C-alpha positions, 0 to 999 in steps of 0.5 A, spaced: 429 317 750 432 322 744 439 325 744 442 331 740 449 332 739 453 337 735 456 334 729 462 337 725 462 337 718 468 338 714 470 337 706 475 331 706 477 329 699 471 328 695 466 327 700 464 330 707 467 328 713 463 328 720 465 327 727 462 328 733 464 334 738 463 330 744 466 324 742 471 324 736 471 317 735 464 317 733 465 319 726 463 317 719 463 320 712 458 321 706 459 322 698 454 328 699 452 332 705 445 329 705 448 322 705 453 325 711 447 327 715 444 320 714 450 316 716 451 321 722 445 319 725 446 312 724 453 312 727 450 316 733 444 311 734 449 305 734 454 309 739 449 311 744 446 304 743 452 300 744 454 305 750 447 303 754 448 296 753 455 296 755 453 300 761 458 306 759 457 313 761 454 317 755 458 324 754 454 330 755 452 334 749 456 340 748 451 346 747 451 348 740 453 355 742 460 353 745 462 349 739 469 351 736 470 350 729 476 350 725 476 353 718 472 350 713 468 346 718 460 347 719 456 344 725 449 341 726 445 338 731 444 330 730 438 327 733 438 319 735 432 316 739 434 310 742 427 308 746 427 301 743 433 299 746 432 302 753 425 299 753 428 292 752 433 293 757 428 295 762 
């Protein structure tokens, strides 16, 4: 199954910080914006896989239009496919 969550990007010293709007403890960073996106994809996949394996509730993603940003923040949807883990657990 493919999931999509809004990720918040913000400048943080000499890197780009990232956290997920619906789960602020899902966070990462990158030295470049591209690296931050790639790391965000990894974090999202890992967080979702861990939640599935532990039978934890996965939060519903907030629609992009409802995301509230602070100064110097931007948002984009990050996608993760965890079909492999779901088929193993079936």
